[in-house]
Backbone as a printed PyTorch tensor [residue, N CA C, xyz], in Angstrom:
tensor([[[180.4460,  -0.5450, 113.8780],
         [180.3280,  -1.9800, 113.8220],
         [178.8670,  -2.4300, 113.8410]],

        [[178.0170,  -1.6770, 114.5150],
         [176.6210,  -2.1020, 114.5870],
         [175.9270,  -2.0160, 113.2330]],

        [[176.4270,  -1.1900, 112.3160],
         [175.8580,  -1.1180, 110.9710],
         [176.1280,  -2.4060, 110.2000]],

        [[177.3050,  -2.9570, 110.3940],
         [177.6550,  -4.2150, 109.7330],
         [176.7500,  -5.3360, 110.2440]],

        [[176.5410,  -5.3630, 111.5490],
         [175.6680,  -6.3830, 112.1440],
         [174.2290,  -6.2190, 111.6480]],

        [[173.7540,  -4.9740, 111.6010],
         [172.3980,  -4.6940, 111.1060],
         [172.2660,  -5.1470, 109.6550]],

        [[173.2590,  -4.8170, 108.8260],
         [173.2280,  -5.1960, 107.4170],
         [173.2210,  -6.7150, 107.2670]],

        [[174.0540,  -7.3930, 107.9990],
         [174.1210,  -8.8540, 107.9260],
         [172.8140,  -9.4990, 108.3250]],

        [[172.2070,  -9.0160, 109.3990],
         [170.9380,  -9.5630, 109.8700],
         [169.8300,  -9.3390, 108.8450]],

        [[169.7350,  -8.1360, 108.3250],
         [168.6640,  -7.8130, 107.3810],
         [168.9140,  -8.3960, 105.9950]],

        [[170.1890,  -8.5580, 105.6390],
         [170.5030,  -9.1590, 104.3440],
         [170.0200, -10.6010, 104.3070]],

        [[170.3450, -11.3700, 105.3150],
         [169.8920, -12.7680, 105.3610],
         [168.3810, -12.8350, 105.6040]],

        [[167.8370, -11.8480, 106.3160],
         [166.3850, -11.7830, 106.5410],
         [165.6090, -11.6290, 105.2400]],

        [[166.2020, -10.9240, 104.2910],
         [165.5830, -10.7650, 102.9820],
         [165.4030, -12.1290, 102.3140]],

        [[166.4240, -12.9610, 102.3800],
         [166.3490, -14.2870, 101.7630],
         [165.4460, -15.2250, 102.5550]],

        [[165.4080, -15.0380, 103.8670],
         [164.4990, -15.8530, 104.6770],
         [163.0380, -15.5230, 104.3360]],

        [[162.7520, -14.2500, 104.1550],
         [161.3930, -13.8490, 103.7670],
         [161.0450, -14.3980, 102.3890]],

        [[162.0070, -14.3590, 101.4640],
         [161.7800, -14.9280, 100.1320],
         [161.5260, -16.4240, 100.2050]],

        [[162.2620, -17.1150, 101.0780],
         [162.0620, -18.5510, 101.2600],
         [160.6900, -18.8560, 101.8290]],

        [[160.2230, -18.0440, 102.7700],
         [158.8880, -18.2400, 103.3360],
         [157.7990, -18.0170, 102.2820]],

        [[157.9960, -16.9970, 101.4410],
         [157.0230, -16.7450, 100.3670],
         [157.0050, -17.9090,  99.3820]],

        [[158.1950, -18.4260,  99.0520],
         [158.2890, -19.5620,  98.1400],
         [157.6110, -20.7960,  98.7280]],

        [[157.8330, -21.0430, 100.0020],
         [157.2080, -22.1790, 100.6750],
         [155.6860, -22.0310, 100.6690]],

        [[155.2010, -20.8070, 100.8590],
         [153.7600, -20.5610, 100.8080],
         [153.1780, -20.8710,  99.4370]],

        [[153.9230, -20.5430,  98.3750],
         [153.4560, -20.8610,  97.0240],
         [153.4200, -22.3710,  96.7930]],

        [[154.4370, -23.0670,  97.2810],
         [154.5010, -24.5180,  97.0800],
         [153.3710, -25.2260,  97.8250]],

        [[153.0660, -24.7820,  99.0200],
         [152.0240, -25.4590,  99.7920],
         [150.6350, -24.9220,  99.5010]],

        [[150.5290, -23.7590,  98.8850],
         [149.2180, -23.1630,  98.6500],
         [148.7700, -23.2100,  97.2060]],

        [[149.4820, -22.4900,  96.3390],
         [149.0040, -22.3120,  94.9730],
         [149.3710, -23.4850,  94.0680]],

        [[150.5070, -24.1160,  94.2790],
         [150.9390, -25.1950,  93.3950],
         [149.9650, -26.3710,  93.3710]],

        [[149.5050, -26.8780,  94.5100],
         [148.5000, -27.9510,  94.4480],
         [147.2070, -27.5070,  93.7450]],

        [[146.7950, -26.2700,  93.9720],
         [145.6030, -25.7420,  93.3070],
         [145.7910, -25.7370,  91.7960]],

        [[146.9480, -25.2820,  91.3280],
         [147.2170, -25.2450,  89.8970],
         [147.1890, -26.6460,  89.2860]],

        [[147.7880, -27.5860,  89.9730],
         [147.8220, -28.9610,  89.4580],
         [146.4160, -29.5470,  89.3690]],

        [[145.6070, -29.3300,  90.3910],
         [144.2390, -29.8680,  90.3880],
         [143.3950, -29.2030,  89.3010]],

        [[143.5010, -27.8880,  89.1360],
         [142.7370, -27.1940,  88.0940],
         [143.1470, -27.6590,  86.7050]],

        [[144.4300, -27.8170,  86.4800],
         [144.9090, -28.2810,  85.1890],
         [144.4320, -29.7000,  84.9040]],

        [[144.4960, -30.5540,  85.9140],
         [144.0080, -31.9290,  85.7690],
         [142.5160, -31.9410,  85.4690]],

        [[141.7630, -31.0950,  86.1430],
         [140.3230, -31.0080,  85.9100],
         [140.0300, -30.5950,  84.4600]],

        [[140.7300, -29.5710,  83.9770],
         [140.4930, -29.0870,  82.6170],
         [140.7750, -30.1740,  81.5900]],

        [[141.8990, -30.8460,  81.7300],
         [142.2270, -31.9120,  80.7780],
         [141.2810, -33.1010,  80.9140]],

        [[140.7780, -33.3470,  82.1030],
         [139.8000, -34.4210,  82.2950],
         [138.4900, -34.1020,  81.5880]],

        [[138.0590, -32.8610,  81.6850],
         [136.8270, -32.4450,  81.0020],
         [136.9850, -32.6000,  79.4940]],

        [[138.1400, -32.1940,  78.9650],
         [138.3910, -32.3380,  77.5250],
         [138.3710, -33.8130,  77.1380]],

        [[139.0100, -34.6490,  77.9430],
         [139.0280, -36.0860,  77.6500],
         [137.6290, -36.6800,  77.7510]],

        [[136.8470, -36.2270,  78.7190],
         [135.4800, -36.7330,  78.8970],
         [134.5990, -36.3420,  77.7140]],

        [[134.6700, -35.0870,  77.3080],
         [133.8670, -34.6010,  76.1790],
         [134.3650, -35.2210,  74.8760]],

        [[135.6570, -35.3290,  74.7470],
         [136.2650, -35.8580,  73.5250],
         [136.9540, -34.7510,  72.7600]],

        [[138.1840, -35.0030,  72.4070],
         [138.9700, -33.9780,  71.7240],
         [138.3670, -33.5950,  70.3760]],

        [[137.8030, -34.5700,  69.6740],
         [137.1810, -34.2830,  68.3730],
         [135.9670, -33.3600,  68.5340]],

        [[135.1470, -33.6040,  69.5610],
         [133.9810, -32.7460,  69.8020],
         [134.4120, -31.3330,  70.1630]],

        [[135.4380, -31.2290,  70.9710],
         [135.9480, -29.9040,  71.3450],
         [136.4510, -29.1770,  70.0940]],

        [[137.1720, -29.8850,  69.2380],
         [137.6810, -29.2850,  67.9950],
         [136.5300, -28.8280,  67.1080]],

        [[135.4930, -29.6400,  66.9760],
         [134.3270, -29.2490,  66.1610],
         [133.6290, -28.0210,  66.7490]],

        [[133.5210, -27.9570,  68.0620],
         [132.8880, -26.7940,  68.7000],
         [133.6980, -25.5260,  68.4230]],

        [[134.9970, -25.6530,  68.4340],
         [135.8480, -24.4850,  68.1690],
         [135.7290, -24.0670,  66.7110]],

        [[135.7040, -25.0290,  65.8060],
         [135.5340, -24.7110,  64.3910],
         [134.1830, -24.0480,  64.1400]],

        [[133.1450, -24.5030,  64.8320],
         [131.8220, -23.8910,  64.7150],
         [131.8570, -22.4500,  65.2250]],

        [[132.4950, -22.2290,  66.3550],
         [132.5230, -20.8830,  66.9310],
         [133.3490, -19.9170,  66.0850]],

        [[134.2620, -20.4350,  65.2710],
         [135.0800, -19.5660,  64.4170],
         [134.2500, -18.9090,  63.3160]],

        [[133.0800, -19.4550,  63.0080],
         [132.2370, -18.9100,  61.9420],
         [131.4220, -17.6990,  62.3900]],

        [[131.2240, -17.5220,  63.6820],
         [130.3900, -16.4500,  64.2160],
         [131.2710, -15.3960,  64.8750]],

        [[131.0950, -14.1420,  64.5040],
         [131.9860, -13.0810,  64.9930],
         [131.9200, -12.9280,  66.5150]],

        [[130.7530, -13.0980,  67.1030],
         [130.6180, -12.9710,  68.5610],
         [131.3530, -14.1160,  69.2550]],

        [[131.1210, -15.3320,  68.7940],
         [131.7780, -16.4950,  69.4010],
         [133.2800, -16.5150,  69.1120]],

        [[133.6530, -16.0330,  67.9220],
         [135.0600, -16.0370,  67.5170],
         [135.9180, -15.1850,  68.4560]],

        [[135.3380, -14.1040,  68.9720],
         [136.1220, -13.2110,  69.8220],
         [135.6640, -13.2200,  71.2780]],

        [[134.8990, -14.2280,  71.6630],
         [134.5510, -14.3870,  73.0790],
         [134.8030, -15.8340,  73.5070]],

        [[134.0500, -16.7690,  72.9310],
         [134.1780, -18.1730,  73.3200],
         [135.5160, -18.7810,  72.9030]],

        [[135.9310, -18.5290,  71.6630],
         [137.1870, -19.1250,  71.1860],
         [138.3980, -18.7130,  72.0120]],

        [[138.6170, -17.4130,  72.2380],
         [139.7850, -17.0500,  73.0600],
         [139.6830, -17.5850,  74.4860]],

        [[138.4610, -17.5960,  75.0290],
         [138.2730, -18.0990,  76.3840],
         [138.6420, -19.5830,  76.4500]],

        [[138.1320, -20.3730,  75.5260],
         [138.4500, -21.7980,  75.5060],
         [139.9330, -22.0400,  75.2400]],

        [[140.5020, -21.2540,  74.3510],
         [141.9190, -21.4640,  74.0320],
         [142.8050, -21.1970,  75.2360]],

        [[142.5060, -20.1460,  75.9690],
         [143.3150, -19.8270,  77.1530],
         [143.0940, -20.8610,  78.2570]],

        [[141.8600, -21.3030,  78.4440],
         [141.5770, -22.2750,  79.4960],
         [142.1240, -23.6640,  79.1740]],

        [[142.0630, -24.0630,  77.9120],
         [142.4770, -25.4190,  77.5670],
         [143.9710, -25.5260,  77.2730]],

        [[144.5190, -24.5500,  76.6060],
         [145.9140, -24.6570,  76.1830],
         [146.8630, -23.7950,  76.9980]],

        [[146.3530, -22.8490,  77.7420],
         [147.1180, -21.9050,  78.5590],
         [148.0110, -21.0130,  77.6920]],

        [[148.5800, -20.0300,  78.3190],
         [149.4760, -19.0950,  77.6460],
         [150.8660, -19.7220,  77.5770]],

        [[151.5370, -19.7300,  76.4740],
         [151.3240, -19.1040,  75.1700],
         [150.7190, -20.0240,  74.1050]],

        [[150.4260, -21.2770,  74.4340],
         [149.8870, -22.2060,  73.4320],
         [148.4890, -21.8150,  72.9610]],

        [[147.8040, -20.9710,  73.7090],
         [146.4340, -20.5900,  73.3620],
         [146.3330, -19.9510,  71.9830]],

        [[147.3950, -19.3420,  71.5370],
         [147.3440, -18.6270,  70.2640],
         [147.2730, -19.5830,  69.0700]],

        [[147.5470, -20.8650,  69.2990],
         [147.4790, -21.8270,  68.2010],
         [146.0440, -22.0740,  67.7290]],

        [[145.0510, -21.6590,  68.5190],
         [143.6560, -21.7600,  68.0670],
         [143.4170, -20.8700,  66.8570]],

        [[144.3180, -19.9790,  66.5710],
         [144.2000, -19.1240,  65.4000],
         [144.1610, -19.9110,  64.1060]],

        [[144.5660, -21.1610,  64.1340],
         [144.5260, -21.9810,  62.9200],
         [143.0980, -22.2430,  62.4560]],

        [[142.1170, -22.0390,  63.3370],
         [140.7230, -22.2960,  62.9860],
         [140.0430, -21.0970,  62.3300]],

        [[140.7140, -19.9640,  62.2510],
         [140.1040, -18.7650,  61.6720],
         [140.7590, -18.4430,  60.3350]],

        [[140.0680, -17.6590,  59.5300],
         [140.6060, -17.2450,  58.2360],
         [141.8160, -16.3430,  58.4520]],

        [[142.6280, -16.2360,  57.4350],
         [143.8790, -15.4740,  57.5270],
         [143.6370, -14.0250,  57.9470]],

        [[142.6040, -13.4070,  57.3940],
         [142.3350, -11.9960,  57.7180],
         [141.7440, -11.8160,  59.1180]],

        [[141.3600, -12.9030,  59.7770],
         [140.8200, -12.8280,  61.1390],
         [141.8680, -13.1480,  62.2060]],

        [[143.0330, -13.5970,  61.7890],
         [144.0620, -14.0070,  62.7460],
         [144.5640, -12.8690,  63.6330]],

        [[144.7940, -11.6590,  63.0950],
         [145.2270, -10.5800,  64.0090],
         [144.1950, -10.2820,  65.1000]],

        [[142.9250, -10.3080,  64.7400],
         [141.8730, -10.0250,  65.7200],
         [141.7550, -11.1470,  66.7460]],

        [[141.9000, -12.3960,  66.2900],
         [141.8590, -13.5050,  67.2470],
         [143.0230, -13.4200,  68.2140]],

        [[144.2060, -13.1350,  67.6980],
         [145.3790, -13.0200,  68.5640],
         [145.1730, -11.8940,  69.5800]],

        [[144.6400, -10.7710,  69.1270],
         [144.3880,  -9.6450,  70.0220],
         [143.4230, -10.0440,  71.1330]],

        [[142.3820, -10.7840,  70.7860],
         [141.4160, -11.2370,  71.7930],
         [142.0510, -12.2120,  72.7710]],

        [[142.7890, -13.1700,  72.2500],
         [143.3860, -14.2020,  73.1110],
         [144.4290, -13.6030,  74.0460]],

        [[145.2760, -12.7400,  73.5230],
         [146.3360, -12.1630,  74.3520],
         [145.7500, -11.2070,  75.4000]],

        [[144.5910, -10.6540,  75.1030],
         [143.9440,  -9.7490,  76.0630],
         [143.2220, -10.5080,  77.1710]],

        [[143.0340, -11.7960,  76.9950],
         [142.2920, -12.5740,  77.9850],
         [143.1860, -13.3010,  78.9750]],

        [[144.4880, -13.3210,  78.7510],
         [145.3580, -14.1000,  79.6360],
         [145.4950, -13.4890,  81.0310]],

        [[145.1720, -12.2320,  81.1960],
         [145.2100, -11.6650,  82.5520],
         [143.8770, -11.8130,  83.2880]],

        [[142.7380, -11.4580,  82.6720],
         [141.4660, -11.5640,  83.4080],
         [141.1060, -12.9820,  83.8530]],

        [[141.6570, -13.9900,  83.2030],
         [141.3270, -15.3690,  83.5350],
         [142.0680, -15.8360,  84.7950]],

        [[143.0890, -15.1190,  85.1870],
         [143.9830, -15.5670,  86.2590],
         [143.2970, -15.7320,  87.6100]],

        [[142.3190, -14.9150,  87.9250],
         [141.6690, -14.9980,  89.2270],
         [140.9070, -16.2910,  89.4470]],

        [[140.2440, -16.7820,  88.4050],
         [139.4560, -18.0080,  88.5280],
         [140.2430, -19.2570,  88.1160]],

        [[141.1380, -19.1050,  87.1470],
         [141.9090, -20.2350,  86.6290],
         [143.3870, -19.8620,  86.5890]],

        [[144.0450, -19.8900,  87.7320],
         [145.4310, -19.4090,  87.7940],
         [146.4110, -20.2140,  86.9420]],

        [[146.1010, -21.4570,  86.6200],
         [147.0050, -22.2700,  85.8100],
         [147.1130, -21.7530,  84.3780]],

        [[146.0940, -21.0230,  83.9210],
         [146.0420, -20.6040,  82.5290],
         [147.1510, -19.6200,  82.1680]],

        [[147.5910, -18.8510,  83.1270],
         [148.6770, -17.9110,  82.8760],
         [149.3940, -17.6350,  84.1870]],

        [[150.2010, -18.5850,  84.5880],
         [150.8670, -18.4950,  85.8910],
         [151.7490, -17.2640,  86.0050]],

        [[152.2790, -16.7740,  84.9010],
         [153.1150, -15.5800,  84.9320],
         [152.3710, -14.3440,  85.4000]],

        [[151.0800, -14.2890,  85.1660],
         [150.2620, -13.1480,  85.5830],
         [149.7130, -13.3080,  86.9980]],

        [[149.9230, -14.4540,  87.5850],
         [149.3660, -14.7340,  88.9070],
         [149.8730, -13.7460,  89.9460]],

        [[151.1380, -13.3760,  89.8730],
         [151.7020, -12.4650,  90.8510],
         [151.0790, -11.0720,  90.7450]],

        [[150.7440, -10.6550,  89.5160],
         [150.0730,  -9.3700,  89.3310],
         [148.6850,  -9.4250,  89.9640]],

        [[147.9430, -10.4990,  89.6640],
         [146.6010, -10.6340,  90.2150],
         [146.6360, -10.7070,  91.7370]],

        [[147.5670, -11.4780,  92.2840],
         [147.6420, -11.6100,  93.7370],
         [147.9870, -10.2830,  94.4090]],

        [[148.7830,  -9.4700,  93.7430],
         [149.0800,  -8.1460,  94.2870],
         [147.8380,  -7.2760,  94.3470]],

        [[147.0540,  -7.3070,  93.2770],
         [145.8030,  -6.5430,  93.2480],
         [144.8180,  -7.1160,  94.2640]],

        [[144.7310,  -8.4400,  94.3090],
         [143.8010,  -9.0990,  95.2290],
         [144.1570,  -8.8090,  96.6790]],

        [[145.4400,  -8.7240,  96.9850],
         [145.8600,  -8.4100,  98.3470],
         [145.3690,  -7.0220,  98.7580]],

        [[145.4770,  -6.0690,  97.8510],
         [144.9650,  -4.7250,  98.1390],
         [143.4610,  -4.7000,  98.3140]],

        [[142.7620,  -5.4770,  97.5080],
         [141.3000,  -5.5570,  97.6030],
         [140.8950,  -6.1840,  98.9310]],

        [[141.6060,  -7.2340,  99.3450],
         [141.2920,  -7.8920, 100.6110],
         [141.5870,  -6.9700, 101.7980]],

        [[142.6860,  -6.2190, 101.7260],
         [143.0020,  -5.2800, 102.8040],
         [141.9590,  -4.1750, 102.9070]],

        [[141.3240,  -3.8480, 101.7830],
         [140.2670,  -2.8400, 101.7870],
         [138.9480,  -3.4070, 102.3070]],

        [[138.9240,  -4.7160, 102.5630],
         [137.7410,  -5.3300, 103.1350],
         [136.7740,  -5.9320, 102.1390]],

        [[137.2010,  -6.0920, 100.9090],
         [136.3310,  -6.6580,  99.8780],
         [136.6630,  -8.1220,  99.6420]],

        [[135.7630,  -8.8020,  98.9380],
         [135.8830, -10.2300,  98.6850],
         [136.6960, -10.4920,  97.4260]],

        [[137.6750, -11.3680,  97.5250],
         [138.5180, -11.7030,  96.3720],
         [137.7420, -12.5040,  95.3290]],

        [[136.7460, -13.2830,  95.7570],
         [135.9560, -14.0810,  94.8190],
         [135.1610, -13.1930,  93.8730]],

        [[134.5550, -12.1490,  94.3970],
         [133.7920, -11.2570,  93.5140],
         [134.7370, -10.5040,  92.5780]],

        [[135.9440, -10.1900,  93.0390],
         [136.9360,  -9.5640,  92.1630],
         [137.2660, -10.5020,  91.0040]],

        [[137.4760, -11.7650,  91.3080],
         [137.8280, -12.7480,  90.2700],
         [136.7220, -12.8830,  89.2300]],

        [[135.4890, -12.9780,  89.6800],
         [134.3630, -13.1250,  88.7510],
         [134.1930, -11.8630,  87.9180]],

        [[134.3090, -10.7110,  88.5310],
         [134.1730,  -9.4510,  87.7850],
         [135.2930,  -9.2760,  86.7750]],

        [[136.4980,  -9.6530,  87.1660],
         [137.6420,  -9.6170,  86.2540],
         [137.3680, -10.4910,  85.0290]],

        [[136.8830, -11.6920,  85.2880],
         [136.6110, -12.6530,  84.2270],
         [135.5370, -12.1360,  83.2720]],

        [[134.4160, -11.6760,  83.8150],
         [133.3130, -11.1870,  82.9790],
         [133.6940,  -9.9300,  82.2050]],

        [[134.4070,  -9.0290,  82.8640],
         [134.8720,  -7.8250,  82.1760],
         [135.8370,  -8.1990,  81.0650]],

        [[136.6740,  -9.2010,  81.3250],
         [137.6070,  -9.6700,  80.3100],
         [136.9050, -10.1620,  79.0650]],

        [[135.7970, -10.8720,  79.2350],
         [135.0490, -11.3750,  78.0790],
         [134.5080, -10.2150,  77.2400]],

        [[133.9810,  -9.1940,  77.9060],
         [133.4620,  -8.0240,  77.1810],
         [134.6020,  -7.3130,  76.4420]],

        [[135.7290,  -7.1590,  77.1070],
         [136.8660,  -6.4550,  76.5020],
         [137.4120,  -7.2240,  75.2960]],

        [[137.5580,  -8.5460,  75.4100],
         [138.1140,  -9.2900,  74.2790],
         [137.1600,  -9.2960,  73.0920]],

        [[135.8660,  -9.2940,  73.3690],
         [134.8970,  -9.2140,  72.2790],
         [135.0330,  -7.8800,  71.5450]],

        [[135.0910,  -6.8010,  72.2980],
         [135.2350,  -5.4710,  71.6830],
         [136.5570,  -5.3650,  70.9150]],

        [[137.6340,  -5.8300,  71.5230],
         [138.9450,  -5.7470,  70.8670],
         [138.9730,  -6.5760,  69.5920]],

        [[138.3980,  -7.7730,  69.6300],
         [138.3890,  -8.6160,  68.4470],
         [137.6220,  -7.9950,  67.2920]],

        [[136.4410,  -7.4760,  67.5850],
         [135.6220,  -6.8690,  66.5310],
         [136.3010,  -5.6320,  65.9610]],

        [[136.8270,  -4.7880,  66.8280],
         [137.4960,  -3.5650,  66.3610],
         [138.7570,  -3.8980,  65.5750]],

        [[139.5430,  -4.8520,  66.0510],
         [140.7590,  -5.2340,  65.3350],
         [140.4280,  -5.8520,  63.9850]],

        [[139.3520,  -6.6370,  63.9150],
         [138.9440,  -7.2020,  62.6210],
         [138.5290,  -6.0900,  61.6620]],

        [[137.8180,  -5.0870,  62.1710],
         [137.4140,  -3.9650,  61.3200],
         [138.6430,  -3.2020,  60.8170]],

        [[139.6030,  -2.9660,  61.6790],
         [140.8290,  -2.2600,  61.2790],
         [141.6070,  -3.0850,  60.2560]],

        [[141.7080,  -4.3900,  60.4960],
         [142.4170,  -5.2690,  59.5600],
         [141.7490,  -5.2620,  58.1930]],

        [[140.4210,  -5.3610,  58.1630],
         [139.7000,  -5.3190,  56.8810],
         [139.9100,  -3.9890,  56.1730]],

        [[139.8790,  -2.8850,  56.9040],
         [140.1120,  -1.5650,  56.3250],
         [141.4960,  -1.4840,  55.7000]],

        [[142.5010,  -1.9360,  56.4430],
         [143.8790,  -1.8710,  55.9320],
         [144.0880,  -2.8070,  54.7480]],

        [[143.4360,  -3.9630,  54.7640],
         [143.5720,  -4.8960,  53.6410],
         [142.9030,  -4.3270,  52.3760]],

        [[141.7600,  -3.6880,  52.5470],
         [141.1150,  -3.0360,  51.3880],
         [141.9700,  -1.9040,  50.8740]],

        [[142.5600,  -1.1650,  51.7650],
         [143.4000,  -0.0310,  51.3800],
         [144.6260,  -0.5000,  50.5980]],

        [[145.1470,  -1.6560,  50.9400],
         [146.3210,  -2.2110,  50.2680],
         [145.9410,  -3.1670,  49.1310]],

        [[144.6390,  -3.2900,  48.8620],
         [144.1370,  -4.1900,  47.8120],
         [144.5840,  -5.6290,  48.0180]],

        [[144.4710,  -6.1110,  49.2550],
         [144.8690,  -7.4920,  49.5460],
         [143.6610,  -8.3940,  49.5260]]])
């Protein structure tokens, strides 16, 4: 009989722990996400949507900016999965490389801008929890993640564009 009692206590305890975690998200991360999202849209409104669009069109002409600044801005302004719509500013043969860069940036951005890809937040928080338990600073992890992400998306974009051009030449497209 004591096994039944133990199971009942721990079964409901599982849901109580889940409820406490959910409450922590509502009181902790949710207000942060709302404020960050409001800030981002306020900056866009302050600068002007037309100016932002022109800056993105300008960055699409330069290979370095196309695979660093463009994916970064798209993820920060439109969040995942809408960020991929910035691909409309690049030529058809550059779209696979832009998509590769943008999709590769949705995780590294999570530490500094959690609203940009809330689905990845739980992965980042799991890693951050381990880093904090090891005695390191979560802020430096977030910044390093972000900067490393920019380098990685630049490399991926350039390499993917080279592969796409090679395959298009091979197929006479």
